[in-house]
Backbone as CSV, one residue per row, in Angstrom:
resi,resn,N_x,N_y,N_z,CA_x,CA_y,CA_z,C_x,C_y,C_z
1,MET,7.066,30.969,-22.098,7.689,31.988,-22.905,8.414,32.949,-21.990
2,ALA,9.578,33.281,-22.362,10.366,34.199,-21.555,9.810,35.603,-21.694
3,THR,9.690,36.281,-20.577,9.180,37.648,-20.597,10.075,38.540,-21.440
4,ALA,11.375,38.282,-21.419,12.308,39.088,-22.211,11.985,38.986,-23.694
5,ASP,11.588,37.786,-24.166,11.236,37.631,-25.572,10.033,38.486,-25.933
6,LEU,9.034,38.489,-25.062,7.848,39.302,-25.327,8.157,40.785,-25.215
7,ASP,9.024,41.147,-24.280,9.414,42.546,-24.164,10.131,43.011,-25.426
8,ALA,10.964,42.142,-25.986,11.658,42.489,-27.227,10.650,42.711,-28.348
9,LEU,9.627,41.869,-28.409,8.590,42.055,-29.414,7.864,43.374,-29.207
10,ALA,7.602,43.719,-27.965,6.876,44.952,-27.672,7.669,46.178,-28.105
11,THR,8.975,46.125,-28.000,9.773,47.304,-28.343,9.820,47.543,-29.839
12,VAL,9.596,46.498,-30.630,9.608,46.693,-32.077,8.206,46.800,-32.656
13,ALA,7.213,46.767,-31.792,5.837,46.876,-32.276,5.661,48.211,-32.974
14,ASP,5.031,48.183,-34.154,4.907,49.418,-34.913,3.562,50.115,-34.719
15,SER,2.747,49.598,-33.829,1.489,50.279,-33.553,1.038,49.951,-32.135
16,TYR,0.136,50.757,-31.643,-0.388,50.539,-30.308,-1.087,49.189,-30.218
17,GLY,-1.802,48.802,-31.274,-2.490,47.522,-31.298,-1.533,46.356,-31.154
18,ASP,-0.381,46.436,-31.806,0.620,45.386,-31.681,1.138,45.313,-30.250
19,PHE,1.372,46.475,-29.656,1.872,46.523,-28.287,0.858,45.897,-27.325
20,VAL,-0.400,46.242,-27.479,-1.441,45.687,-26.624,-1.530,44.176,-26.832
21,GLY,-1.397,43.733,-28.062,-1.424,42.307,-28.350,-0.314,41.557,-27.636
22,VAL,0.870,42.132,-27.604,1.999,41.506,-26.914,1.731,41.427,-25.415
23,ILE,1.173,42.484,-24.854,0.849,42.495,-23.430,-0.193,41.419,-23.121
24,MET,-1.198,41.307,-23.957,-2.227,40.283,-23.749,-1.631,38.882,-23.891
25,LEU,-0.753,38.703,-24.863,-0.105,37.409,-25.062,0.714,37.031,-23.836
26,ARG,1.446,37.976,-23.296,2.233,37.713,-22.089,1.320,37.289,-20.938
27,ASP,0.188,37.935,-20.824,-0.734,37.626,-19.735,-1.305,36.219,-19.864
28,VAL,-1.717,35.816,-21.058,-2.299,34.478,-21.195,-1.238,33.387,-21.156
29,PHE,-0.028,33.679,-21.601,1.031,32.669,-21.576,1.439,32.309,-20.154
30,ARG,1.199,33.169,-19.195,1.561,32.845,-17.814,0.689,31.738,-17.242
31,HIS,-0.404,31.404,-17.930,-1.271,30.316,-17.501,-0.778,28.953,-17.995
32,LEU,0.247,28.948,-18.816,0.786,27.709,-19.371,1.991,27.241,-18.570
33,SER,2.293,25.966,-18.713,3.544,25.470,-18.130,4.692,26.047,-18.954
34,PRO,5.887,26.111,-18.382,7.028,26.625,-19.153,7.245,25.850,-20.454
35,ARG,7.067,24.527,-20.425,7.254,23.713,-21.638,6.200,24.053,-22.690
36,GLN,4.942,24.193,-22.266,3.889,24.544,-23.215,4.158,25.908,-23.849
37,ALA,4.555,26.866,-23.035,4.862,28.201,-23.556,6.027,28.140,-24.529
38,GLN,7.040,27.350,-24.203,8.209,27.202,-25.068,7.811,26.607,-26.425
39,ILE,6.918,25.636,-26.396,6.487,24.996,-27.638,5.667,25.955,-28.495
40,LEU,4.709,26.651,-27.888,3.917,27.603,-28.661,4.775,28.744,-29.193
41,GLU,5.708,29.195,-28.397,6.614,30.251,-28.850,7.398,29.781,-30.068
42,GLY,7.934,28.580,-29.993,8.711,28.053,-31.116,7.876,27.891,-32.370
43,LEU,6.677,27.343,-32.212,5.828,27.088,-33.375,5.263,28.357,-33.993
44,TYR,4.739,29.244,-33.151,3.989,30.380,-33.676,4.770,31.687,-33.766
45,LEU,5.722,31.884,-32.893,6.488,33.140,-32.955,7.782,32.999,-33.731
46,HIS,8.346,31.796,-33.721,9.619,31.583,-34.419,9.469,30.693,-35.647
47,ASP,8.238,30.324,-35.985,7.928,29.544,-37.187,8.748,28.265,-37.324
48,LYS,8.997,27.595,-36.206,9.698,26.319,-36.257,8.707,25.210,-36.561
49,THR,9.192,24.142,-37.160,8.339,22.991,-37.418,8.308,22.108,-36.179
50,VAL,7.344,21.202,-36.155,7.257,20.245,-35.058,8.545,19.426,-34.994
51,ALA,9.052,19.005,-36.139,10.281,18.208,-36.182,11.475,18.998,-35.629
52,GLU,11.570,20.269,-35.982,12.669,21.100,-35.471,12.591,21.231,-33.952
53,LEU,11.403,21.492,-33.444,11.243,21.629,-31.993,11.530,20.322,-31.277
54,ALA,11.071,19.220,-31.845,11.308,17.914,-31.226,12.799,17.643,-31.108
55,THR,13.531,17.934,-32.151,14.982,17.741,-32.131,15.627,18.668,-31.112
56,GLU,15.224,19.926,-31.135,15.791,20.930,-30.229,15.544,20.579,-28.757
57,LEU,14.353,20.056,-28.462,13.984,19.765,-27.079,14.279,18.321,-26.672
58,GLY,14.706,17.516,-27.625,15.066,16.135,-27.314,13.883,15.237,-26.989
59,VAL,12.762,15.499,-27.654,11.563,14.678,-27.452,11.020,14.280,-28.822
60,GLY,10.029,13.401,-28.817,9.409,12.988,-30.072,8.403,14.006,-30.573
61,GLU,8.098,13.887,-31.845,7.123,14.795,-32.450,5.745,14.634,-31.822
62,ARG,5.399,13.410,-31.422,4.107,13.192,-30.772,4.020,13.963,-29.457
63,ALA,5.117,14.055,-28.738,5.131,14.811,-27.475,4.911,16.297,-27.739
64,ILE,5.509,16.808,-28.801,5.319,18.221,-29.162,3.856,18.465,-29.515
65,ASN,3.296,17.601,-30.349,1.894,17.773,-30.753,0.945,17.667,-29.571
66,ALA,1.196,16.738,-28.671,0.335,16.582,-27.497,0.417,17.811,-26.598
67,ALA,1.630,18.305,-26.365,1.803,19.494,-25.525,1.160,20.714,-26.181
68,ARG,1.283,20.810,-27.497,0.659,21.932,-28.215,-0.850,21.888,-28.056
69,ARG,-1.445,20.707,-28.220,-2.897,20.591,-28.069,-3.342,20.970,-26.664
70,ARG,-2.619,20.486,-25.666,-2.983,20.832,-24.280,-2.856,22.334,-24.037
71,ALA,-1.807,22.935,-24.580,-1.603,24.380,-24.410,-2.711,25.172,-25.091
72,GLU,-3.076,24.762,-26.295,-4.129,25.474,-27.010,-5.470,25.344,-26.296
73,ILE,-5.748,24.176,-25.728,-6.978,23.996,-24.956,-6.960,24.893,-23.720
74,SER,-5.810,24.952,-23.047,-5.684,25.816,-21.869,-5.897,27.278,-22.229
75,LEU,-5.283,27.706,-23.332,-5.430,29.099,-23.748,-6.875,29.413,-24.125
76,LYS,-7.523,28.487,-24.809,-8.925,28.710,-25.170,-9.764,28.880,-23.914
77,HIS,-9.515,28.049,-22.927,-10.262,28.157,-21.673,-10.003,29.500,-20.997
78,VAL,-8.758,29.905,-20.930,-8.411,31.174,-20.287,-9.031,32.341,-21.039
79,LEU,-8.925,32.329,-22.350,-9.420,33.452,-23.137,-10.940,33.557,-23.108
80,THR,-11.632,32.440,-23.145,-13.090,32.512,-23.134,-13.623,32.802,-21.741
81,ARG,-12.938,32.325,-20.724,-13.367,32.580,-19.349,-13.160,34.038,-18.975
82,GLU,-12.109,34.655,-19.476,-11.780,36.007,-19.051,-12.408,37.097,-19.907
83,GLN,-13.148,36.717,-20.939,-13.786,37.731,-21.755,-14.894,38.399,-20.956
84,PRO,-14.981,39.715,-21.003,-16.046,40.393,-20.262,-17.410,40.032,-20.839
85,GLN,-18.371,39.956,-19.963,-19.735,39.669,-20.378,-20.291,40.892,-21.101
86,ARG,-21.062,40.638,-22.129,-21.707,41.753,-22.821,-22.827,42.298,-21.951
87,LEU,-22.907,43.591,-21.921,-23.997,44.210,-21.179,-25.179,44.366,-22.103
88,GLY,-26.258,43.817,-21.701,-27.465,43.916,-22.513,-28.621,44.348,-21.646
89,ARG,-29.753,44.337,-22.206,-30.932,44.701,-21.437,-31.262,43.565,-20.507
90,ARG,-31.499,43.903,-19.279,-31.906,42.909,-18.303,-33.418,42.778,-18.345
91,PRO,-33.871,41.562,-18.203,-35.326,41.414,-18.184,-35.908,42.092,-16.948
92,SER,-37.014,42.733,-17.108,-37.659,43.379,-15.958,-38.633,42.389,-15.347
93,PHE,-38.505,42.179,-14.077,-39.374,41.229,-13.373,-40.271,41.963,-12.425
């Protein structure tokens, strides 16, 4: 995903929460390949269909779906790995 696209979203954000969300999205998208980011951006931010993206990128729909799955798995790994641990009571030994 192009940083300029996310910056444009941040400037039109109507609340602090939206702005923070855009910043977080930019941070996790940097863990993806440029193609994966492009596919997720097209599908989720621009509401394109798999068929539209496949035509636009000159690949088959199966390639789009496979790249999307890999990107979503990567994002899940990044997001769950980077979540802060909850602080709880430590057992006393």
